[in-house]
N, C-alpha and C positions, 0 to 999 in steps of 0.2 A: 413229721410235722414240718412244714416249710419254715425257713428263717426269713425274716424281713429286714430290709435296711433301716437304719435309724432315722434317715432323713425323708421327710414327706416331699413328694414331687407334685407339681401342678401342671395340668393340661389346660391351656387357655385358648379361647377363640375370641378375638376382638378386632380383627381387621377384615377387609374385603377378601383378601387372599385366604384367610383362615376359614371364613364361612362359605366361600363360593364352592368348596369341594363337597358340600353336603347336598341334600335333596330338598327341593322346594315344591310345595303344593299350596298355592294361594299365598305365597310369601315372596316379597321383593327384598332385594339386598342393595342398599345404597352404597355409593363408592366409599363412604367413610366407615363402612362396616356396621350398618344398622339393619336388623331384620324388622320388617314391618309388613302389614297386610298388603297384598298385591291386588291389581285389578282382577275382577272376576273372570274366570276362563272356563268355558264349558265346551264340550264336544258338540259341534253344530251338525256335522254330517260325516259319516264313514262310508266311502264308496267301496270299501273292501278291495282296494288295490294296493300294490306295493308302494307307489309313490305318486304324489301330486306334484307335477313339474311346473304347472302354469295355472294362473288364476286371472280372471277378468270379471269385473263387476259392471253390469249394464245399468243404464239410467233408470230402469224400472225396478232396481234393487235385487235383481236375480244375479246369482254368482255362477260362473262357469269354470269347471275344473278340468284341466287336461292332465291325463294320467299315463302311466306306463307300468308294466311292459305290454299291455294289451290294447293300447291305442284307443282308450275310451274317453269320451267327453260327457261330463255330467252337468246337469242344471239343478241348482239348489235355490229355493226361495228363502225369504227372510226368516221364516219359521223353522228352517232346517229340513224341510221336506225336499227330497231330491229324486231325480230320475236319470236314467241313461238316455242321453240325447243322440249320440252318434258313436259308432265304432269304426275307426279308420282301418284301412288295409295295412298301414304301417304300425309298428309297435309303440312308438313314443309320440306324445303330443307335448312338445317342449314350449310352445307359444300359443296363447289365446288372446284375442282382442275383441272388444265389443264396440260396435259403432253406434252413433247417436240414433240411427234409424231402426235400431233393434236387431240388426244383423250381427251375427257372431262369426268370427274367423278362427279357425283352428289349423295350426301348422304342424306337420308330422315329420318324423325322421326315423330311419334314414330314407333315402329317395324322397327328399323334401318336397312336399306338396301342400298347398293351401286349400282348405275346404271352406265353403260359405254355407252357413246354416241359417235358414230363415223359415219361420213358421214350422219348425220341427223337421224341415227337409234339408238334407246336406247334399251339396254338389261340389265337384272339384272346380276350384275357382282359378288357380294359377299354379304353374309348374316352372320354377326358376332354373331347372336343370342343375340343382345343387344337391349334395348329399344330406346336409343338415339345414334346418331352419331353427335359429335360436331365439328370435324375438320378432314380434309384430308391433306396429304402432299405427294408429289411425289419426291422420291429420285433421284439423278443423274443416277442411274443404272436402273430406271424405276419401282422400287418397290413402291407400294402404302401403306402408313401407314394410319390406320383408328383409330381415337380416339373415344371411346365409353363412354356412360353414363349408370349409375345404376350398372355397374360392375367395372368401373375404369380401363379397360384394353385397351392396344394398340395392334391392329392386323397388321400384315404385309401380303400383298396380292401380289402374282405373278401369272399372267395368270389365274386369277380367283380362285386360290387356296390360302387359307390363314390359318394363325395360330396366336396364341397369341404371340406377340413379347415381351411384358413386362406387368406384372400385378402390378399396382401402389399400390394396397390396398386401394385406395381412391374410392369415389363414382363416380366421373366424371373425365375424362380427357378432359379439355376444350379448349386446344390450342396446336398446333403443329408447328414446324419450322425445317428447315434443315440448319445447319451452313456451313461455307466455306469448312470444311473438310468432309462434307457429313454425319455428325453425327446428330442424331435425338434429338430435344429438345421438351420438353412437359411440360405443366402446368396443375395443378389439382385443384380439389375442393372436400371436404371442408377444407383442411388443407393448401391450398395456396402454394404448393410445386412446384419448378421448377427443372426438371430432365434433365440430359444429358445422353442419352442412346447410348452406343457404340456398343452393340451386343445384341443378344437375351438374355434376363434375366440379363443383366449387365447394371447397371445405377449408376450415381453419382448425388447426390442432390447438385445443384448449389445454391439454396436459399430456405429458409423456411420463407415465407412472414408473416407479422403480419395480413394481411387481408386474408380471407379464399378462395377467388377464383382468379385464374390466368385467365384473360380474353383474352390476346393477347400477342404474342411474335414477336419480329422483330430483325433480325440480322443486325448489323451495318457493315459498310465497314472495320472498324478497328478491327473486331472480337468481339466487345462488344455485349451484348444482352440487348435489351430494353424489359421491362416487364410491362404490365398493370395489376393491381390487383384491385379487388372489395371487397365490404363488404359481398358478397355472395348472395345477393337478386336476381341478374340478372339471374343466371343459374336457380334458382328455378322458377323465373317468366316465362322464356322462356320454361323451361321444362313443366311447367303446361300448357302453351299455346299450347304445342304440344301434350298433352296427353288427348285424349277424354275419357279415362277410369280411370282417376285419382280419387282415393277415396276421399270422403268428408273429410276435415280436420277440427278438432274442432277449433272453433273460426273464421273460414273463410268459411261460408256456401254459399256464393254468387258465382255463376259461370258466366263466360262471354261466350256468344254464338256468334261465328263469322259465318255468313251465306255466300252464294256464292257472294253476292254483297258487301261483306266486311263491312256490317253494324253491329255494336255491340249492343246487347240488354242484359238486366238483367233477369236472371232466378233464382228464389229462390228455385226451386225444383231440386232434383238430377235427372240426366238424365241417361238413359240406353245407353250402347255402341251400335253403329250401324256399319254395315259393311262399310268399306271404299269404296268410289267411286272415279271417276275421279275428281269430284268437291265436296268433302265431306263437311258436316257441322261439325265444330269442337267445342266441349264443353270442357271448362277447368275450374278447380277449382283453384283459386289463393291461393297459399300457404301463410301463415302469415309471414310477414317480420318484424323483430325487428330491429329498429334503435335507436342508443344512441346519445343524444345530445353531440356535441363537439367531436365526434369520426369520423375519416376520412371515407368517403364512398368509396373513390378510391385513388389510388396512382400509380405513375410511377417510376420504379427502373431501374438502369443501372448496369448490371453485367459486370465488366471489364474482359479482358482476363486472369488476374491473380486471378479471382474469388472474388475479392473484390466488394462490393456493395455500391452504393450511391443512395439516394432518390432524384429524380429530381423534383417531383411535387406531391402535395396532395390536396384533396378537401373534404370539408364537405358537399358540395351542389351538386356535379356532379358525375355521373358514367362515367368512361372512357371506351369506347367500342373497340376502335382499335387504332393502332399506326404504324408508319413506318418512316424510315430514308430516306431523299432525299436531295442531295446536301449538306451534312454535317449538316442538321437541322433535328430535330425530329418533326414530325407532329402527332397530335392525335385528336380524335373525342369524343364528349361526348353527354349526353342526355339532356342538357339544351339548348332548342331552336336549337338542332342539331349543336352545336358549333364545330368549327375546329380551333385548336390552333397550333402555330409553336413555337418551342423552339430553339433558336440559341444564342450562346455566353452567355449561362446561363440565358437568359431572355425569358420569355414566352409572346407571343403576341396572341391576339384573331384575327384570320384572316378572319373568315367568320361565318355566321349563315345561315343554310339552312331553318330555321323557321319550321322544322319538329320536331317530338317528340324526335327522336334520329338520330344521324349520326352513322350508325352501322359499316360501312366498309370504309377503305381508301386503294387505290391502286395507285401505281406510273405508269404512262404511258408516252410515248413520248410527251413532250410539256406541261406536267402538272400532276394533280392528279385527280383521280376519287373518288367521295364520294357517298356512297349509304345511304339511309335513311329508317326509319320505322315510323309508324303512318300513313304516306302516302309514300308508297315505290316509290322512285324516284332516278335517277342516275344523278349526277351533275359532270361537269368538271371544275376544277380550273386551270387557265392558269398562266404562269409565269409573264406575263405583267399585270400591274395594270389597273384597270378600268380608263376611262377618268374622270369620276366624280362619287362619291358615295353619299349616303344619310344616315345621322344619325338622329335618332329620340330619343329625350331624354326620360328618365323616367318621369312619372307624378309627379309633386311636389305638396305637400299638405301644404298650408299656415296656416292650422288649423282654419282659419276663412276667411270671405270674404276680399279680398285685392285689392287695386289699384295697377296696374302694372306699374313699372318704366322702366328704360333702360335695354335692353338685349344686352350684349356685349360678343363677342368672341375674343379670343386671336389673331386670324388671319382672313384674308378676306374670305368671303364665297359668291359665286355668288347668293345664294338664302338662306334667313333666314326667317322662318315663325314661328308664334306662335298661339296658341288657348287656350281657357279657358272654364271652366265649373264647375258645382257644384255636379257632381257625381264622385265616385272614379275611375271609368273606363270611358274613353272617349266614348261617344255615340252621337246620333243625337241631343241631347239636348245641346251639347257643341257648342260654336261659331265655325265658319268656320276657316280653316287655312288662316291667313292673313299675307302678307309680312310685315316684320319689316323695317321701313324706315331707311335711313342713320343716322338719329338722334338716333336710337336705341330704340325709344319710341314706343312700340306696341300699336295697336288700340284695343286689346282684352278687353272685358268688365270686370268689377270688378267681381271676383269669388273666390272660395276657391282653386281650382286646376288650374294648368297651365302646358303646355307642349310646347316645341319648337322643330323644326327640321331644319337641315341645309344641304345644298349641300357641300360636302367635295371635294376640289381640293388640296388646300394647307393644311399642317398639322394644327390641332387645338389642343391645350393642356389645355385650360381652357375656362370656360363660366360662366357668372355671370348675374343673373336676380335680379334687385332691386325692392322691392315692399313695400307698406305701408299697413300693416294689419289693419283691423277694430279693434278698441279697444273693447275688450270683458269686460263686467262688472265683478268686483270681486265677490267673493262668501263668505258669512259668513256661515260656515258649522254647527257650534254648539255653544251653550252657556251653561255653567255648573256653578251652584251656590252651594257652599259648605260652611259649617260652621266649624270654628276651634276655639280653645281656646289657649290663650297665657298667660304666667305668668305675673301677675300684677307687675309693677315696684316698687310700694309703699307698697308692702305687708310687714307686721311686721316681723322682724328678731330678734332672730331665731324663726321659727315656730315649735312648739312642734309636731304638727301633722296636715298636710294639709288636708282640707276637700276634698271631691270628686270634680273632675274637673268640674262637671256639677252643683255644688252647686251655688245657686244664693240668698242665704239668709245670715243674720248676727246673730251671737250668742253673747249675752252680759253676761259676767260672773261677778257676784258680790262677794265681800269679806264678809263672814259671821263671821269673827273673832271679837275680842273685840276692842272697841274704843281705839285709840292711845292717846298719850299725848295731852293736850289742845293746846300746841303750834304748833302742827302739822297742816299742811294745809289739811290733810286728804289723804286717799289713793284712787285715782280715779279708776273708772272702766276701765278695759283693753278691748279694742275693737279688736276683731279678724277680720281683713280686708278680703275682697273678694280676693282670691288668683289667680284668672284668669280673663281674659277679653275675651269676645266672639267677633269674627270677621267673616265677610263674605268675601269669596274669589270668585270673578267672573272670570272665565276662558273661553276663546273663541278660536275658530279655524277659520282662514280665508285663502283664497288662490286666486290667480289671474291666469286665463288660459293663459294670455300672459306673465306671469312671472314678472309683474310689482310689485314694492315695494308698500306696503299698509300702510295707516295710519288709525287709528280707533278712534271713539268717543263713549263713554259709557254714557248712560242716564238711569234714572229710573222713574217710575210712580207708585203711590200707588192706591189702590182700591178706586174708587169714585173720583179720581183726573183726570183732563182733559189735563194737560200739562206735557210734559216730562222735567225733571230736569237734568241738566248736572252734571255728576260725574267726567269725565276725557275727555279732548279733545286733538286731534293731537298727539296721542301716537302710537308708533310702537310696544309696548309691547302687550302680549297676555293674561295678567292677571292684576287684580286690587284688592287690599285688602282694606276693610273699616270696622270700628268698627260697630258691629251690634246695639250697643246702640244708634247710631245716628238715627235709624229708630224706630218710634213708632210701637207698636204691630199692625200687620195687614198683608194683602196680597200685594205683590209688583211684578212688572214686570221690567225686565232689557232689554235694547235695545242696540245692538252693530251696529254701522254704519261703513262700510269700504269704503275707497276712494283710487283710484289710481292716485291722483293728483300729487304725487311726480314724476311720469313718463309721465304724459300727461298734456299738458298745456290747460288752459282755458276750453272751452266747450267740449273739447275732453275727459276730465276726466269723469269717470263713478263711480257710487256709488251703494252700496247694503247694506241691513240691515237685521237683524234677531232679533225677540223679544223672550225672554225666556218664558218658561211656568211659571205660577204663583209661587211665592216663599212666604211661610208663615214665617213671623218673629214674634217670641214670646219670649219676655224677662221677662214676668211676671210669677212667680211661681203659682201653683195651691193654692187654699185656703181650709183649713180644716174648714168646716162650723159647724161641730158638733163632739164633742169627749165626750163620757159619758160612765159610768159603769152601766150596768143593774144588775150586781151582782159583788161580789168581784173578780170573775174569768171570767166574761163575759163583753165585751166592744163593743161599736158601734162607728165607725168612718165614717163620711160623708165628701166628698170633691167635689170641682168643679173647672173647669178652663174655661176661657172665649174663648180661641182660640184653644188650643191643647188638644187632648184626653189624659185622664189619662192612664198611662201605667204601673205603678208599685207602690205598697204600701208595706212598710216594718215596722216591729216593733222591739223594743229592750227593754229588761227588765234589769233594773239596769245597764245600759251602757254595756250590753253584746252584743254579735254579732247580726247583723241585720238578721231578718227572714222574708221571703216572705209571704205576705198575699193576697189571691185572693179575687176578688170582690164577693159580695153576689150572683150576677146572674151568676157567673162562669167565666166571661171573663172581664178583665180590659181594656175597649176599648171606653169609652164614656166620655163626658165632665163632667158628674156627676156620681159618684159611691158611694155605701155604702159598708163598709167592716165590718165583724163580727169576733171577736177574742174571743176564749174560751181557757183559760189557765188552767193548772192543779192547784191543791191547792197550795197557797202561804204560805210561812213561816210567822209567826206572825211579825208584825212591818210594818214600812213604806217601800214602794217600788216605784221606778220611772219607768213608762211605757212611752216610746217615740215612736212616729209614724213619718214616712218619706214618702212623696208623690212626685212622679216624673211624669212630663207630657211628651208628645211626642217630645217636643222641648228640653228636658233635664233640664228644670227648676225644682227646688226642694224646697219644704217647709217642715217644721218639727214642731211638737207640742208635749208637754209632758203632762202626767196626773199622779198626786200623788195618790198612793193607800195605804190606811191605814188598 
């Protein structure tokens, strides 16, 4: 039976950022985090194409859709009845425009050409000798402006005869618009420049954006200009999708093949160009896209009539595809679930999600808006009247462990509130079924790690709270480290003429060899040089609790050959403990740290965990010099042994001179028993003192001297 933590946890949604991660169907989300009924949205027409790239609405109310990747142009009436009007030899129709006289223009890519469709008959109208045509605009006097790519030129066409109207010097002209005075407005890539062009070869730069691509332009009723700008990846991506002959790009060798049935497959081999047909296969190499964390992917600007500029909206997550003004509000569409936003009175609200990869185009028509999508090319109509009832589906909540679900509460009434739970990150058939939450608010969903709720929205909802009791996860002791250290002894003789090495563990007795003092004297006692340092063990550990509970620890030890753990420290919240090493006899020891979350969990709900250290060798005994002899006046033999630690160092000193290293007879000082040979040069006549010092792996030191005559 699972154990559960004592404290109840709450999952709350009450801000725009909280709610926006969910799914919206007939539900709008205001900037202040309120769910309310959205404008009605219905599927108006499905051309059964992968993407609708361009939309134009004629004066007679008919809508024209340019699609890809089969280069088809569709005509849709106000009732949603549509038909195929024209199939181009090229795979993409990125731009469509409708003239006042009922003529429709469709521009194709690659090998950009403009076709004129009148009375159901299509003819090639203009060839600008450019690879791409990104936008078309019809002036009030009937002239057609053509925005091209890979040359960055704008052409003007009258009666099928055209010329370059303005050369931007950019790579692509990506957007066109006509203002109230009939002046041409244009946006470019890769420098993100907005132009106002008043005559052939005469332009004024309205704005040089920080982002490299101008995606869309919309003229407002007050003469302002709304501008959608991108990080530059979108034009590259759509250009690559349209170019069957694109060369392979280093670092991006994979191509996407779109066949007649609009199914995408991966092809790792370069493909040869094929002649275009009415339903061509399009192979494109995706160009590499560089994105920087924390940098805006897209932005919307407003250029006021006095040429001042203000930033209205930015995003690090979404690309904005299109925008328009309607009834004093700004509407714009993005590529995150095909979202459609509305900005009014300085506040942005999420109005709809088409649940497609991108909402590519927005158009205003009588009674509402038209929204075109890609990934699955469809045409939707948004009405002014809100839906009678919408539905909101929350994001999936991760409780991080199995949890018992408590009350689910909304800030307002909902005619239907349901919940489900499961143990996979994405809801699938292993999850429980959607079940109605009763009036008590206590759902019947089984204990699980993940949960999700959905609600019918009639009245506004601005907060939601789900209470739950997480299973108590046991703590974790991640590591134990035992280190030795030395500290100065408090009772060391003062002053000390010369402190011995910190690792010294031996005592020197110095006797006075002077003459005897007066008989009345009590004598001159031997001076004992005390050990100048104390050796300690420092035990350090690391613990954590997945639930964030406070932990208490218990430290115990056990020696080799012992059966019972002995307590060193109980109920501590510290992560270290220091003890004198001298308290332990020489030998191997293990240290155990036990962690408990009983401070945060009552009774049987508390959990424990423990970790045992690797064996620790404690050696306080210095090595023993078992033999010290002279085989000649200048040749000496030293033998030594240690019971626990390997010998590591042997040194000698002549007449209190500097210490000199002496290696073992077998070449390496690495065993419990070693023999050392010393051969000195000839010594001066008289007595000499030869001292030897041995150190073991634990740092214990012993010394012995030999008098040489």
